[in-house]
C-alpha positions, 0 to 999 in steps of 0.5 A, spaced: 500 500 499 501 506 498 503 511 504 498 517 504 500 523 502 502 529 506 496 533 503 489 532 507 484 532 501 479 537 506 484 543 505 484 542 498 476 541 496 474 549 496 480 550 492 476 547 486 473 552 481 468 551 475 471 554 468 467 555 463 472 554 456 478 550 456 482 556 455 479 558 461 481 551 465 488 552 462 489 558 464 488 556 472 491 549 471 497 555 470 496 560 475 496 554 480 502 549 477 506 556 478 504 558 485 505 551 487 513 551 484 514 558 487 512 555 493 516 551 493 523 554 490 522 559 496 521 553 501 528 551 499 531 557 498 529 558 505 532 552 508 538 552 504 540 559 506 540 557 514 532 557 515 527 553 518 524 547 513 516 548 511 512 545 517 507 540 516 501 544 517 504 547 509 504 541 506 497 539 509 494 544 506 496 544 499 503 548 499 506 544 494 501 541 491 499 539 483 493 543 480 488 537 478 483 536 473 476 536 474 471 534 469 464 531 471 459 528 466 453 525 468 447 524 463 440 523 464 441 516 460 446 512 457 452 514 455 452 515 446 457 511 443 461 515 439 466 512 433 473 517 434 479 515 438 479 519 443 476 526 445 470 520 449 467 517 455 465 510 456 462 512 462 459 516 466 462 520 473 467 524 476 474 524 471 482 527 474 489 528 472 494 532 476 497 537 471 504 539 470 507 544 465 500 546 464 503 551 458 508 546 455 500 542 455 496 548 452 494 546 446 494 538 448 490 541 454 485 545 450 483 540 445 481 534 449 477 539 454 474 542 448 473 535 445 470 533 451 465 539 452 463 540 445 460 532 446 458 532 452 454 536 458 459 537 463 463 540 468 469 542 468 473 544 475 480 546 476 483 546 483 489 543 487 490 535 488 493 531 494 499 529 490 505 534 490 511 535 486 517 533 487 522 538 491 527 535 485 522 537 478 522 545 480 530 546 480 532 548 473 531 556 472 532 556 479 538 560 479 539 562 486 538 555 490 546 553 493 544 545 492 552 544 492 552 544 500 545 540 501 544 534 504 540 529 500 537 526 506 535 531 510 531 534 504 528 528 502 525 528 510 523 535 509 520 536 502 516 532 497 521 528 494 520 523 487 517 517 490 518 512 486 512 507 490 507 512 486 510 512 479 508 507 475 505 505 469 499 501 472 494 504 468 497 504 461 498 496 462 492 495 464 492 494 471 489 498 474 481 497 472 476 503 475 472 502 480 464 503 480 463 511 485 471 512 485 474 518 480 477 515 473 482 518 470 483 523 464 490 521 461 495 515 461 500 519 466 499 524 472 503 529 474 509 525 477 510 520 472 509 526 467 515 530 471 519 523 472 519 522 464 521 530 462 527 529 467 530 523 464 528 526 456 533 532 458 538 526 461 538 522 455 537 527 449 541 533 452 536 537 449 529 541 453 524 537 453 520 543 451 523 542 444 521 535 443 516 535 435 509 532 435 513 526 430 518 522 431 523 519 427 528 514 431 534 511 428 540 507 429 545 510 426 549 516 426 550 517 419 543 518 419 543 524 424 549 528 420 543 527 413 538 530 418 541 536 421 544 538 413 538 538 412 534 541 417 539 546 416 537 547 409 529 548 412 532 553 415 533 558 409 527 555 406 520 558 406 517 553 409 514 552 417 520 550 421 523 556 425 529 553 429 534 546 429 535 544 437 541 539 437 544 534 443 548 538 448 543 543 449 544 548 441 540 552 438 541 554 431 537 558 426 536 561 420 541 567 421 545 563 424 553 562 421 555 556 419 550 551 423 553 544 421 559 546 425 556 548 431 551 543 431 557 538 430 561 541 435 556 541 442 557 536 447 552 531 443 557 525 445 555 526 452 548 523 451 546 517 450 540 518 446 542 524 442 536 528 439 535 533 434 529 537 433 526 541 427 522 545 430 515 549 428 510 552 431 505 548 435 510 542 436 508 541 429 516 540 427 520 533 426 524 529 432 529 525 430 533 521 436 539 516 435 537 511 440 543 507 438 543 499 437 538 495 442 531 494 445 533 496 452 534 504 449 529 503 444 524 502 451 527 507 455 526 513 451 520 510 448 517 510 455 519 517 457 517 520 451 510 517 451 508 523 457 509 529 451 503 524 447 506 525 439 503 524 434 507 518 432 513 515 432 518 512 427 523 508 426 527 508 420 534 504 421 538 498 418 536 491 418 538 484 416 534 481 410 532 474 411 531 473 404 535 470 398 530 476 393 533 482 397 538 487 395 542 491 399 538 497 399 531 494 399 526 498 403 521 492 409 515 495 412 514 492 417 506 489 418 508 485 424 513 483 429 516 478 432 519 479 439 525 477 441 526 484 445 524 480 451 525 488 454 517 489 455 514 482 456 512 484 464 508 491 460 506 487 455 505 480 454 509 476 448 502 474 445 499 481 445 499 483 437 502 488 435 497 490 430 500 495 423 496 501 423 493 502 416 494 510 416 501 510 417 503 504 413 499 508 407 503 514 408 511 509 409 509 506 402 507 513 398 513 516 402 518 511 398 514 511 392 515 518 392 522 519 394 525 513 390 521 515 384 520 507 383 512 504 381 509 498 380 513 493 379 520 497 381 517 499 387 515 492 389 522 489 388 525 494 393 519 494 398 517 488 401 512 487 406 512 483 412 514 480 418 520 483 423 524 479 428 527 484 433 533 481 437 535 482 444 542 478 442 546 482 437 549 475 435 543 471 434 546 468 428 551 463 432 545 460 434 543 460 427 540 452 426 535 454 432 533 461 430 532 458 423 526 454 424 523 461 428 525 465 421 521 459 417 515 459 422 513 466 421 516 468 415 520 473 418 523 477 412 528 482 416 532 482 423 534 487 427 534 490 435 529 496 435 523 495 431 518 491 435 521 494 441 519 501 439 512 497 436 510 494 442 511 500 446 507 505 441 501 500 441 502 500 450 501 507 450 497 509 445 502 513 440 502 511 433 508 507 431 510 505 424 517 502 422 520 502 414 527 498 414 533 498 409 536 492 408 544 493 410 547 487 410 543 479 409 547 475 415 543 468 412 546 468 406 554 471 405 553 477 405 556 481 410 557 489 413 564 488 411 567 496 410 567 497 403 561 495 401 557 498 408 561 505 406 558 504 399 551 502 402 550 507 407 553 513 401 547 512 397 542 509 402 542 513 408 539 520 405 534 516 400 532 513 406 531 519 411 528 523 406 523 517 405 521 518 413 521 525 413 516 525 407 511 519 411 511 525 416 509 529 411 504 525 408 501 524 416 501 532 418 497 533 412 492 529 414 490 531 420 490 528 427 484 524 427 486 520 422 493 518 424 489 516 432 486 508 430 481 506 435 485 500 435 490 503 440 484 504 445 482 499 450 474 498 453 476 502 458 480 507 456 481 515 459 478 520 455 484 524 452 489 522 448 
């Protein structure tokens, strides 16, 4: 059982106020959040400067609490069925969620609240929750706090901290069913779980979490980063929606930057485990590229965290081993199924759960390859193959060839890698649309291994076109709109209303 919150429910009950519009609700969430963060920073400064820690009455009153959004829906009759994927209720009742960084999520919150207000007769309220903001999440920008002499054990005694017993993925994992008569969640992630991931995004990618865009590309080779940065620099000079590039190492370049490629390359991006690059557009409608490296652990790690930002989609644009004799180096693989031998998600999403393809993304990926490559008809069919991708946790799976060959035959797998199934499965688990377009870089079952000379010729020819196919896919999906992209197949029968 989780320990009780120091905040008394009766102390914050009177803080709730109704909001007529979605904008008004987000405004007050922002006001309450700012007030709590300011109070927490002030209390920290007082204590670090030799003053007294906050008293029990302060914490019980909700002085450091996250704001809470509450939406009440009590229809006279049954809940009307709606066919859209989100922005709908499955049951009548009270729905709540704690909110962090309301300004970061303003567009998202406004859209989700407006959808519900437009369809249902609801009461929207905002107030303080009983969940406190951990002190470690308010240190950014607090230049006047001298943390060097602080003893972490003492801070934990007196201030709210990131208590992992209160942070989990039970809700997206389907392990927290709704209980009649109790409030239901509005969204998959509460304030504390979101803050936990926002800090991890900054740590792993070397970029501000505020810069992550709604359309995300993952790759497993740094050459794609070089190609993306070069392409992004060209876009900044063109007449389009893109405004600036945020790059690993906490650097920004825009159209006025002299030699942006050198600025990005000279940044300390090597310090970060999964460097990211964000080509920014208004409303976060730009493109993020993350080099996740090789292996399912990184793939799960970063998608666990990026999911709290509720991106429109994420796509794996990486290399694979081709498993069919007819495949050639440079051919594409469009995954429509996955054989999951990555192991990292088995406890959260059992391997017997199917990971369905998202039709809208599959079509966009195929159309993008057609546009970028210029291939049509039989030429496109020869080069772009659709089938099952097997994702291994063991890079040296070939050393178990006799055992693995049977699985490959039975599954009809056409490609092997170490990330794609993980990214797709976590997209399914966390309700983020996903897709995979891989490029064949070697053929381990047919003696075409990745030797240095052949590899360099392959990289020089294929990386740019493959990356452009991923970017073109994003442009196709952006033009189609959010409502078309988010599939109902990602939603369960007992689903929070928000996307």
